[in-house]
C-alpha positions as CSV (number, residue, x, y, z in Angstrom):
1,X,90.1,-20.0,35.9
2,X,87.6,-20.6,38.8
3,X,86.4,-24.0,39.5
4,X,83.2,-23.4,37.6
5,X,84.6,-23.5,34.5
6,X,87.1,-27.3,35.8
7,X,84.7,-29.7,32.8
8,X,84.6,-26.5,30.3
9,X,82.7,-22.9,30.0
10,X,80.7,-22.1,26.9
11,X,80.7,-18.5,24.9
12,X,78.0,-17.3,23.1
13,X,78.6,-14.9,20.3
14,X,81.7,-14.3,21.2
15,X,84.5,-13.5,19.9
16,X,83.1,-11.9,17.4
17,X,86.6,-10.8,15.1
18,X,89.2,-12.7,14.9
19,X,91.7,-10.6,16.6
20,X,88.7,-10.8,19.7
21,X,89.9,-15.0,18.6
22,X,94.0,-14.5,19.3
23,X,93.3,-12.9,22.1
24,X,91.0,-15.5,23.5
25,X,93.8,-17.8,22.5
26,X,96.2,-16.3,24.3
27,X,94.1,-16.3,26.9
28,X,92.8,-19.5,27.3
29,X,96.7,-20.8,27.1
30,X,97.8,-19.6,29.4
31,X,95.2,-21.1,32.6
32,X,95.4,-23.7,30.5
33,X,91.4,-24.0,29.2
34,X,91.6,-23.5,25.2
35,X,89.1,-24.4,23.5
36,X,88.3,-27.1,22.1
37,X,85.4,-26.9,19.8
38,X,83.6,-24.4,17.7
39,X,79.8,-24.4,16.6
40,X,78.0,-22.8,14.1
41,X,74.8,-22.7,13.3
42,X,73.8,-22.4,9.8
43,X,70.3,-20.7,9.0
44,X,69.8,-19.0,6.0
45,X,68.7,-15.2,5.2
46,X,65.4,-15.2,5.2
47,X,65.0,-17.3,7.9
48,X,67.3,-15.7,10.4
49,X,64.7,-12.8,8.6
50,X,61.9,-14.7,10.4
51,X,62.5,-15.1,13.6
52,X,64.4,-12.6,14.4
53,X,61.5,-10.0,12.9
54,X,59.4,-12.6,14.5
55,X,60.1,-12.1,18.2
56,X,58.2,-10.8,21.3
57,X,59.4,-10.5,24.9
58,X,56.8,-9.6,27.8
59,X,58.1,-6.1,29.0
60,X,57.6,-7.5,32.7
61,X,58.6,-11.1,33.0
62,X,60.9,-11.4,30.0
63,X,59.0,-14.5,28.8
64,X,60.1,-14.9,24.8
65,X,57.1,-15.5,22.4
66,X,57.3,-15.3,18.9
67,X,54.1,-14.5,16.4
68,X,54.1,-17.8,14.2
69,X,55.9,-20.0,16.3
70,X,54.7,-19.4,20.3
71,X,51.6,-17.5,20.0
72,X,50.6,-16.3,23.8
73,X,46.8,-17.0,24.2
74,X,45.8,-13.4,23.9
75,X,47.2,-11.7,21.0
76,X,49.9,-8.9,22.9
77,X,49.6,-10.2,26.2
78,X,51.9,-12.5,28.8
79,X,49.8,-15.6,28.8
80,X,52.2,-16.2,32.4
81,X,52.5,-12.9,33.9
82,X,49.8,-10.8,31.7
83,X,51.8,-7.8,30.6
84,X,52.5,-6.6,27.6
85,X,54.1,-8.6,24.3
86,X,56.3,-5.7,22.9
87,X,59.6,-6.7,19.8
88,X,63.6,-5.4,20.7
89,X,64.1,-2.1,19.0
90,X,66.7,-4.0,16.9
91,X,64.1,-6.8,15.8
92,X,63.5,-5.5,12.6
93,X,64.4,-5.6,9.1
94,X,66.3,-3.1,9.0
95,X,68.9,-3.6,12.4
96,X,69.6,-7.5,11.2
97,X,70.3,-5.9,8.0
98,X,72.8,-3.8,9.0
99,X,73.4,-6.3,11.8
100,X,74.4,-9.6,9.3
101,X,76.4,-7.5,7.3
102,X,79.0,-6.5,10.1
103,X,78.1,-10.0,10.4
104,X,80.3,-10.8,6.4
105,X,82.3,-8.8,7.1
106,X,83.4,-9.1,10.8
107,X,82.7,-12.3,12.2
108,X,81.6,-15.0,9.0
109,X,85.8,-14.7,8.9
110,X,85.8,-16.6,11.8
111,X,84.9,-19.6,10.4
112,X,87.9,-20.2,8.6
113,X,90.5,-19.1,11.8
114,X,88.7,-21.8,13.5
115,X,88.0,-24.5,10.6
116,X,91.7,-24.4,9.6
117,X,92.9,-25.4,12.9
118,X,90.2,-28.3,13.3
119,X,87.6,-27.0,15.4
120,X,84.6,-25.9,13.7
121,X,81.3,-27.9,13.4
122,X,78.3,-27.2,11.6
123,X,75.2,-27.4,12.6
124,X,71.4,-27.0,10.4
125,X,70.0,-24.0,11.2
126,X,66.8,-25.5,10.4
127,X,67.1,-29.0,12.2
128,X,64.3,-28.5,15.3
129,X,66.3,-26.9,18.4
130,X,65.2,-31.2,20.2
131,X,67.7,-31.9,16.7
132,X,70.0,-29.8,17.5
133,X,70.3,-30.3,21.2
134,X,71.0,-33.6,20.7
135,X,74.1,-32.8,17.6
136,X,75.2,-30.3,20.0
137,X,75.8,-33.0,23.1
138,X,77.0,-35.5,21.1
139,X,79.7,-32.9,19.7
140,X,79.8,-31.7,23.5
141,X,80.3,-35.6,24.5
142,X,83.3,-36.6,21.9
143,X,85.2,-34.2,23.1
């Protein structure tokens, strides 16, 4: 309801369940800022595993890296501050498998929930970041 959201707002990773979506719907109606677009970026499971299990982050400055796509100049060392690069504890295959099971049970039903409302737009997660951003910009401009 604050001025910084007068032209819209973005929620990332929320809602995650139907009850949360219903509560959000009620709240946004009350403040006259209803959800008018939902974007789902669809990516195959094996690609998610490859991307997430390859993530690294600088322990000092938080800079992101990837073991395949965004390698540091020196293995294990941040290009920006020289800090140690680490993998988050939940960025492993076992933890991701658990997260994906929760997604299938709790979050995936939201796709049908929002599709029935005519709000869902599914984008191809295999596109490059730049192409995805163009698609997202076009969707937002159309609203």
